[in-house]
C-alpha positions as CSV (number, residue, x, y, z in Angstrom):
1,P,91.8,109.5,100.2
2,S,90.9,112.4,98.6
3,E,91.0,115.9,100.9
4,T,87.0,115.4,101.3
5,N,87.6,112.1,103.0
6,Q,90.7,113.5,104.9
7,L,88.8,116.2,106.4
8,L,85.7,113.7,107.2
9,L,88.1,111.4,109.2
10,P,88.3,112.4,113.1
11,K,91.4,114.2,114.1
12,T,93.8,112.3,116.6
13,S,96.9,113.2,118.3
14,R,97.8,109.6,118.4
15,S,99.3,108.3,115.0
16,E,99.0,104.7,116.7
17,D,95.3,105.1,116.8
18,F,95.0,105.7,113.3
19,S,97.4,102.8,112.6
20,E,95.5,100.3,114.4
21,F,92.0,101.4,113.0
22,I,93.6,100.8,109.5
23,G,95.0,97.1,110.7
24,Y,91.2,96.9,111.9
25,L,89.8,97.1,108.0
26,H,92.6,94.7,106.5
27,A,92.5,94.5,102.4
28,D,88.8,93.3,102.4
29,G,87.7,96.3,104.1
30,F,89.5,98.6,101.7
31,L,87.9,96.6,98.9
32,I,84.5,97.5,99.7
33,F,85.4,101.3,100.6
34,N,86.7,101.4,96.8
35,I,83.4,99.8,95.9
36,I,81.3,102.1,97.8
37,A,83.3,105.4,96.7
38,Q,83.3,104.2,93.0
39,N,79.2,103.9,93.3
40,T,78.4,106.7,95.3
41,D,79.1,110.1,96.6
42,E,82.6,110.7,98.5
43,M,80.7,112.1,101.3
44,V,78.7,108.9,101.7
45,A,81.9,106.6,101.8
46,G,83.6,109.3,104.2
47,Q,80.5,109.1,106.7
48,I,80.9,105.3,106.4
49,I,84.5,105.6,107.2
50,E,83.7,108.2,110.0
51,H,81.0,105.7,111.4
52,L,83.3,102.9,111.5
53,Y,86.2,104.7,113.1
54,R,83.6,106.0,116.0
55,T,82.5,102.6,116.4
56,Y,86.0,101.2,116.6
57,E,87.3,104.3,118.8
58,T,84.9,103.3,121.3
59,S,85.1,99.6,121.4
60,T,88.6,99.8,122.1
61,M,87.9,102.4,125.1
62,N,85.6,100.4,126.5
63,Y,88.3,97.2,125.9
64,N,90.8,99.0,127.5
65,T,89.0,100.2,130.6
66,G,87.2,96.8,131.1
67,V,83.9,98.3,130.6
């Protein structure tokens, strides 16, 4: 990702969280993000990734705590 997109991604002290998020996206997700990034501003693509990451992060916290 570009420097702009990297700055938009939430920082985490645990690298496995980000690895799990990458696995969550799968190849189809990356294709969609590439299409979005090619047809919009990088800021838009970064905001979409950030929103999905926060949604994923919340769902895994709820799963781990049994909520």
